[in-house]
N, C-alpha and C positions, 0 to 999 in steps of 0.2 A: 455509754462507752466514753472513756477518757482518752483523748488523743494528744499527741505532742506534734510539733511541726518540724519539718526538715527543710533546710536551705542547702542547695548545692551550688558552689561558686568556683569558677576558675579565674585565672588572671585576666582572661579576655572577655568573659561574659557570665551572666547568671544563667545557670542551666535549669534550675527549678527553685521556686521560692514558696514557702508556706505549705509544703505537701503534708497533709494529715497522715499520721502514722499510728498504728496500734503497736507495732514492733518493727525493729530493724535488724538486719545482719550487716555488720560493718567489717571490711577487711583491714586489719591493723598489722603492724610489724610483729606483734606478739601473738597473732592468730586472730581468728574471727570472733567478734563479740556480738552478743544478742542484747539489744536494748529494749527494755520494756518500761512501762509506766513506773515512775519512782526510781529509775536508775540513778546511781551515784553520779555526782558531777565529776567529769574527767576531761582532760585534754590528752590526746594520744596521736601518734603518727600513723598515717594510713599506709597500707601496702597496696600495690596494684592488685585489683580484684573486682569482684562484683558486689555492689551495694544493693541490697534488697530492702525495699520499703513496703511493708505489709499494711494495707489500709483497713484490714478487718472487714466486717460485713458491709460497711458503708462506703468504702472507697476502693478503687482498683489497686492491685499490687503494681509496683513499678520497680524496674531494675536498671542499674547504671554501671557502665564500665568505668572504673577509676584508675588513675595512676597514683603516684605518691602524693602526699599532702598531709593535712592535719584535720582532726575531727575534734569538735568541742561539744560536750553534752552539759547543758546547764538548765536545771529545772525542766520545763516542758519544751525546750528548744534544742535542736541538734543542728550544728552548722558544719558542713563538709567543705573544706577548702582544699581542692585538688588541682594539680597541675593541668590535668585533662580529665574530662568527664563527658560521657555520652550515654543517652538513654537507649535501651534496646530497640525502641521503635525507630530510632534514627540511624541505626548502624547500616552501613553499606558493606555487606558481607564480602562481595567481590573485591572491593577496595582493601578491606582488612586482609584478605587472602594474599593480595599482591604485596601489601606491606610486610606480611610474614615472610613471603618468599624472598623479598628484597633483603630483609634483615638476615635471614638464614644464608643467603648468598654471600653477604659480607662476612658473616661469621665463619664461613668455610676457609677464609684466608686470614685467620686470626693472627698468624705470624707477621702479617704486614700491617696490623692495626695497633694503635696505642692502647693502653689500658683503658683510657677514657672512651675511646671509640668502641672497644669491646663491650664495656658496660652500657653504652648508648644503644648499640644494636641488640644486646640482650634485653634491655628494657622495651625496645620497639617490638621485638618478637613476642615478649610476654604480653604486652598490651594488645597486640594484634590477635593473639590466641584468645584473650578475654573477650574482645570485641566479636570475634567469630562465635564464641560460645554463646554470648547473650543474643547475638543476631540470629543464630540458627536454632538454638535449643530453648530459649526462653521466649515464649509467645505471649503477647498481651491477651488478657481474658476479656 
């Protein structure tokens, strides 16, 4: 079986390095892409969503909540540069629910917010929903 490797980096830390993958599902601004062996070389913008790394028969599948960023696919290496990233095994679901509630409370008073603040709270709500999704519904095998 031929594998490629995946690195997931944020501005503050290395989330994962050298993860073996048989295939990937990556959330991009143009939709989700499936990466298999021999994928064309690309650089694309990430969208907030779930990155799924499928290890095939030899390695466990892994799932990560991502915010915006950039993905580079070059030969047998995939590099994810995301503003924030968190593996499903590390998600504090209760904290994510509180973050969602806080963002939704702020968005109830949209008339008092600047356009930048509205976008910020919308992004916070979207990321909290993704974190809740992978924390509650995607269980490690």
